[in-house]
C-alpha positions in Angstrom: 162.6 108.3 -15.5 166.5 108.0 -16.5 167.3 104.7 -17.7 170.7 104.5 -17.5 172.4 103.4 -13.8 173.2 106.4 -11.2 176.6 106.9 -11.2 177.1 105.7 -7.5 175.6 102.5 -8.6 177.9 102.1 -11.7 180.7 103.0 -9.1 179.6 100.5 -6.3 180.0 97.8 -8.8 183.2 98.4 -10.8 184.6 98.3 -6.5 183.0 95.2 -5.9 184.5 93.9 -9.3 188.5 95.1 -8.1 187.3 93.6 -4.5 186.9 90.3 -5.9 190.1 90.1 -7.6 191.9 91.3 -4.3 193.4 88.8 -1.7 191.2 89.1 1.1 194.4 89.3 3.8 195.4 92.4 1.7 191.6 93.9 2.6 191.9 92.9 5.9 195.4 94.7 6.1 194.0 97.7 4.5 191.1 98.0 6.9 193.4 97.9 10.3 195.1 101.1 9.1 191.8 102.8 7.9 191.4 106.1 10.1 188.7 108.5 9.8 190.0 112.7 9.7 190.3 114.1 13.1 187.8 116.5 14.0 188.4 120.2 13.5 187.9 122.1 16.7 185.3 124.2 14.6 183.5 123.1 11.5 182.0 126.0 9.2 179.1 125.0 7.1 178.2 127.4 4.7 175.9 127.7 1.7 176.1 130.3 -1.2 174.3 130.8 -4.8 176.9 132.5 -6.8 174.8 133.3 -9.5 175.5 131.9 -13.3 178.8 130.5 -13.0 179.5 129.4 -16.3 182.5 129.7 -17.7 183.7 131.4 -21.1 183.8 128.1 -23.1 179.8 127.6 -24.1 181.1 124.3 -27.1 179.4 122.0 -24.0 176.6 124.2 -22.9 173.0 123.1 -25.0 170.4 125.6 -24.3 170.5 129.1 -25.5 170.0 130.5 -21.7 173.1 128.6 -20.1 175.1 130.5 -23.6 173.8 133.6 -23.0 174.4 133.6 -19.0 178.3 132.2 -19.9 181.6 134.8 -19.2 181.7 136.9 -22.0 185.7 136.4 -22.2 188.6 134.2 -20.2 189.4 137.2 -18.7 185.8 137.9 -17.2 185.8 134.7 -16.7 189.0 134.9 -14.3 187.8 137.7 -12.5 184.6 135.7 -11.4 186.3 132.9 -10.6 189.2 135.2 -8.5 186.2 137.1 -6.7 184.3 134.2 -5.4 187.3 132.4 -4.5 188.5 135.7 -2.7 185.3 135.5 -0.8 185.5 131.9 0.0 188.9 132.3 1.7 187.7 134.8 4.1 185.0 132.6 5.3 187.1 129.6 5.6 184.3 127.2 5.4 184.9 123.6 6.4 182.3 122.5 4.0 180.5 124.9 1.1 177.6 123.9 -1.0 177.5 126.2 -4.2 174.4 126.6 -6.3 174.4 127.6 -10.2 177.3 126.2 -10.8 177.7 125.2 -14.8 179.8 121.4 -14.1 182.6 119.9 -11.8 185.5 122.0 -14.4 184.5 125.4 -12.8 184.7 123.9 -9.1 188.2 122.7 -9.7 189.5 126.5 -11.1 187.9 127.7 -7.9 190.0 124.9 -5.6 193.0 125.9 -8.0 193.1 129.4 -7.3 192.1 128.4 -3.5 195.3 126.7 -2.9 197.8 129.0 -5.4 196.8 132.2 -4.2 195.5 131.7 -0.7 197.1 128.4 0.1 193.5 126.6 1.5 193.3 122.9 0.5 189.9 122.2 -0.7 188.2 119.0 -2.7 185.2 118.7 -4.9 182.3 117.0 -4.4 179.6 116.8 -7.7 177.4 114.6 -9.4 176.1 115.9 -12.9 172.2 116.9 -12.4 169.5 116.9 -15.1 168.2 120.8 -15.3 168.1 120.7 -19.0 166.7 124.3 -19.4 169.1 126.5 -17.3 172.0 123.4 -17.0 172.7 125.0 -13.5 173.9 122.4 -10.9 175.2 122.0 -7.1 178.3 121.5 -5.4 180.1 121.4 -2.5 183.5 121.8 -1.5 185.3 120.7 1.8 188.2 120.7 3.6 188.4 117.1 4.8 185.9 114.2 6.4 183.9 113.4 3.4 183.2 109.4 3.1 180.2 109.4 0.7 178.3 111.1 -1.8 175.4 110.4 -4.2 172.1 111.7 -5.8 168.6 110.4 -4.5 165.8 109.1 -6.4 162.4 108.5 -5.7 161.0 105.2 -7.0 158.6 104.6 -9.4 155.2 103.9 -7.7 156.2 107.5 -5.8 156.7 109.1 -9.1 153.4 107.9 -10.5 151.3 108.6 -7.4 152.2 112.3 -8.5 152.6 113.5 -4.7 156.4 114.3 -5.1 158.5 116.1 -7.6 161.9 115.2 -8.7 164.8 117.2 -7.5 166.6 118.1 -10.9 169.5 119.9 -8.7 170.9 118.3 -5.3 173.9 116.3 -3.7 174.1 113.9 -0.6 177.1 114.0 1.5 177.9 112.2 4.8 180.9 113.3 6.7 182.7 111.6 9.4 185.5 112.9 12.2 187.4 110.9 14.6 187.5 107.6 16.2 186.0 105.3 18.7 183.0 106.3 21.2 183.9 110.0 19.5 183.4 109.3 16.1 180.7 111.7 14.8 178.4 111.8 11.6 177.3 114.5 9.8 174.7 113.8 6.6 174.4 116.9 4.2 171.5 117.7 1.6 172.3 120.2 -0.9 169.6 122.0 -2.6 168.4 124.3 -5.2 164.9 124.2 -5.1 162.5 125.4 -7.8 161.8 128.9 -8.6 159.5 132.0 -8.7 156.5 132.6 -5.8 154.0 130.4 -8.7 156.0 127.1 -8.6 155.2 127.0 -4.6 153.4 124.0 -5.4 156.1 122.2 -7.0 158.7 123.2 -4.1 156.0 121.6 -1.4 156.2 118.3 -3.6 159.7 118.9 -3.7 160.3 118.9 0.3 157.8 116.2 0.8 160.2 114.1 -1.4 163.1 115.5 1.0 160.7 114.5 4.1 160.5 110.9 2.6 164.6 110.7 2.5 165.1 111.8 5.7 163.2 108.8 7.6 165.8 106.6 5.9 168.6 109.3 6.5 167.9 109.4 10.3 168.8 105.7 10.7 172.3 106.8 9.1 173.2 109.2 11.9 170.9 112.1 14.0 173.2 114.7 12.5 171.3 116.1 9.4 171.7 119.7 7.8 169.6 120.4 4.5 171.1 123.9 3.2 171.0 125.6 0.0 169.1 127.7 -2.3 165.5 126.7 -1.0 163.8 129.6 -3.0 161.2 129.7 -0.1 158.8 132.8 0.2 158.8 132.2 3.9 160.5 134.7 6.7 162.5 133.0 9.4 160.2 132.9 12.4 157.1 132.9 10.7 156.4 129.8 8.8 153.1 128.0 7.4 153.7 124.2 8.5 152.1 123.2 5.0 154.5 125.9 2.9 157.7 124.1 1.6 159.5 125.5 4.3 157.3 123.9 6.9 157.0 120.8 5.2 161.0 120.5 4.8 161.3 121.7 8.7 158.9 118.7 9.7 155.4 121.2 10.4 153.4 118.4 8.9 155.3 115.6 10.6 153.4 113.6 13.3 156.5 113.1 15.1 158.6 115.5 16.8 162.3 113.6 17.2 162.3 114.6 13.2 161.9 118.3 13.4 165.0 120.5 11.8 165.7 124.0 13.2 165.8 127.1 10.6 169.2 128.4 11.5 168.4 131.6 10.0 165.7 132.5 13.4 168.9 132.3 14.7 170.1 135.6 13.0 169.2 138.9 14.1 166.2 140.0 12.5 168.0 142.9 10.9 170.4 140.5 9.5 168.1 137.7 7.5 167.8 138.9 4.1 170.1 136.6 1.6 169.2 138.4 -1.4 170.9 141.3 -3.4 168.1 142.9 -4.8 165.2 141.5 -3.3 163.9 141.1 0.3 164.4 137.6 0.3 165.5 134.7 2.5 166.0 132.1 0.2 168.9 130.7 1.1 168.9 128.5 4.3 170.8 126.4 6.8 168.6 123.7 9.1 169.8 121.5 11.4 168.5 118.3 13.5 167.8 118.7 16.8 171.4 116.4 17.8 173.3 119.7 16.3 171.6 122.4 18.4 173.0 120.7 21.5 175.9 119.0 23.1 176.1 115.7 24.1 177.7 115.3 27.2 180.4 112.6 27.7 181.5 112.7 24.4 182.9 115.0 21.5 180.2 115.9 19.5 179.1 118.7 17.0 176.6 121.7 18.6 175.3 124.9 16.7 177.2 127.9 17.6 176.2 130.9 15.4 175.2 131.7 12.0 175.5 135.0 9.5 174.4 136.3 6.4 177.7 137.8 4.6 176.6 140.5 1.8 180.1 142.2 2.4 181.6 139.2 0.4 179.4 140.2 -2.1 178.9 144.0 -2.2 181.9 145.6 -4.2 182.2 149.6 -4.9 179.6 152.0 -3.5 176.8 149.9 -2.9 174.3 147.8 -4.1 173.8 147.2 -8.1 170.4 148.6 -9.7 168.5 145.4 -11.0 168.9 146.8 -14.6 172.3 146.5 -13.8 172.5 143.2 -12.0 170.6 141.4 -14.2 170.3 143.1 -17.3 174.0 144.4 -17.7 176.5 142.3 -15.4 179.1 142.3 -17.9 179.4 145.7 -18.8 179.3 147.0 -15.3 183.0 148.1 -13.9 184.4 145.0 -12.1 185.3 147.3 -9.2 181.5 147.9 -8.7 180.2 144.6 -9.8 178.8 142.8 -7.3 179.7 139.5 -7.4 176.4 137.4 -6.9 172.8 138.1 -6.0 172.9 135.9 -3.5 174.7 136.3 0.1 176.4 133.4 1.4 175.1 132.0 4.6 177.3 130.5 7.4 176.5 128.5 10.3 179.4 127.8 12.6 179.5 124.4 14.7 181.9 123.3 17.5 182.9 119.6 18.8 182.5 119.9 22.5 183.7 116.9 24.6 
């Protein structure tokens, strides 16, 4: 267990210290002009494992694996950033969760390209995780609406119970749009769960931990989305309730009002594959019940559609061979090199009156 204060706790203490030095009248005056971002007509929420988004500088990498998977040159790194930015610009997501990123710096390079080459403005939400083996992390790019982001951890007694397993790569973000009775909030947990079929028990314990968090999060807002590379072996529409994904969806819960919907079930059955090289549906967007229906009489979010986008990953004449993509990635010609071994998944919600 980490012995230092979590970043969000440290920041909170700093803000309290600043507030203590500011006259009360000033704080009240500022509160009077604070307003949320206006809601967009359509909210596009995406997840994408961008596969080893590690720049060419290895001086900040400790593990041999991270160094091996880093871009071999500045020119190759620039190609990767441009390719990812082009795909994001095509989707134009309001919020996109990215997995297998190196650090905040690589996200800032992406948003710089999005601004300079595509005239799209994004901001970054990122907190460093603690996957020391791969040094991979997760992050979120967003257009507007963010009011808070953090990491969540289990307590000491929970840790000692051995019923849960820490998430080394996750990020929580709360968004808010609108005013008065039409204020709408959305709480997102971006994940990258433990990989490989033999790690299913670890993913189950990670899923139990997330479900524990949901009990408290539901009190903040009924609008919840869990998304990311879940690495589940379960296929949409046939999920065992005690599996990793089944637990996340709420299949093992005694309540029904906190169940989530696997949005991939809403996609055509022949368009659910999210991996370039495997017949797998690792990447998911799970939504709470409140997002699946329109709340008449107020401006609220309501689900409309979901799609998997292989067209934003596959380049050239077709899908890379396994031995090319996984073992010879940087030697594949740039016009043929597929961007990632995962496809983006994009869900669309509307703000309906």
